[in-house]
C-alpha positions in Angstrom: 27.9 -22.2 -32.4 27.7 -22.9 -36.1 24.7 -25.1 -36.9 26.2 -26.2 -40.2 28.6 -29.2 -40.3 31.2 -27.6 -42.6 34.8 -28.9 -42.7 37.6 -26.9 -41.3 38.5 -25.5 -44.7 35.0 -24.3 -45.4 34.3 -20.6 -45.5 31.1 -18.6 -45.1 30.3 -16.2 -48.0 27.6 -13.5 -48.0 26.4 -12.7 -51.5 26.2 -8.9 -51.5 23.1 -7.1 -52.7 19.7 -8.8 -52.8 18.6 -12.1 -54.4 15.3 -13.4 -55.7 14.1 -15.6 -52.9 12.1 -17.8 -55.3 15.4 -19.4 -56.3 16.2 -22.9 -55.1 19.5 -24.7 -54.8 20.1 -25.0 -58.6 19.5 -21.3 -59.3 21.5 -20.1 -56.3 24.4 -22.5 -57.2 24.5 -21.1 -60.7 24.7 -17.6 -59.2 27.6 -18.7 -57.0 29.4 -20.0 -60.1 28.7 -17.2 -62.5 28.5 -14.1 -60.2 30.6 -15.0 -57.2 33.2 -17.1 -59.1 33.2 -19.9 -56.6 32.5 -23.6 -56.7 29.1 -24.2 -55.1 30.1 -27.9 -54.5 33.4 -27.0 -52.8 32.2 -27.3 -49.2 31.8 -23.5 -48.6 28.5 -22.0 -47.3 26.9 -19.3 -49.4 24.3 -16.9 -47.9 21.8 -14.8 -49.9 19.3 -12.2 -48.6 16.0 -11.1 -50.1 15.1 -7.5 -51.1 13.1 -6.8 -47.8 16.0 -8.1 -45.7 14.0 -10.4 -43.4 14.7 -13.6 -45.3 17.9 -15.4 -46.0 18.8 -18.6 -47.9 22.0 -20.5 -47.3 23.3 -23.3 -49.6 26.2 -25.7 -49.3 27.2 -29.1 -50.5 28.1 -31.4 -47.6 29.9 -33.9 -49.7 26.8 -36.1 -50.1 24.3 -33.8 -51.5 23.0 -30.2 -51.9 21.6 -28.5 -48.8 19.3 -25.5 -48.6 18.5 -23.6 -45.4 15.9 -20.8 -45.2 15.3 -18.4 -42.3 12.8 -15.6 -42.0 12.9 -13.1 -39.1 9.6 -12.3 -37.5 10.9 -8.9 -36.6 13.8 -6.8 -37.9 16.2 -7.4 -40.8 19.4 -9.3 -41.4 22.5 -7.0 -41.3 24.1 -7.1 -44.8 27.1 -5.6 -46.5 26.3 -2.5 -48.7 28.6 -3.4 -51.6 27.1 -4.8 -54.8 27.9 -7.7 -57.0 30.4 -9.7 -55.0 30.8 -11.7 -51.8 32.1 -11.0 -48.3 33.7 -13.7 -46.2 32.6 -14.0 -42.6 33.5 -16.4 -39.8 31.3 -19.1 -38.4 30.8 -17.1 -35.2 29.7 -14.1 -37.3 27.3 -16.4 -39.1 25.7 -17.4 -35.8 25.3 -13.7 -34.9 23.8 -13.0 -38.3 21.2 -15.8 -38.0 20.3 -14.6 -34.6 19.5 -11.1 -35.9 22.5 -9.6 -34.2 24.8 -7.1 -36.0 27.7 -9.5 -36.8 30.0 -6.6 -37.8 30.4 -5.3 -34.2 28.7 -7.6 -31.7 28.5 -6.1 -28.2 29.8 -8.1 -25.3 27.4 -8.1 -22.5 28.3 -7.3 -18.9 29.5 -10.3 -16.9 29.6 -10.5 -13.1 33.0 -10.3 -11.5 32.1 -12.8 -8.8 29.5 -15.4 -8.2 
């Protein structure tokens, strides 16, 4: 389940590489505009990961104002694309996996009982 109230046309973008986690919404929005070539106020959600890999920041504009979400894992690292200098689109379901610390590229289905 996606915890972010994005519209049906909203996409989730992962900014590849690492980002300075001291940045707030204005700096990250500028990065979206200049590096990723997207509109930070267009209703899409943009995700950024720090150098160590245990911290992410997500920004989006909900139509009323700028939103910033930060999550730091107590253990492990967020799985991130290896390419540099761009963005990778993922689904809302993949975002939920990512924020849970699960490998969103190939989530494993768990065993389910055949009868109750």
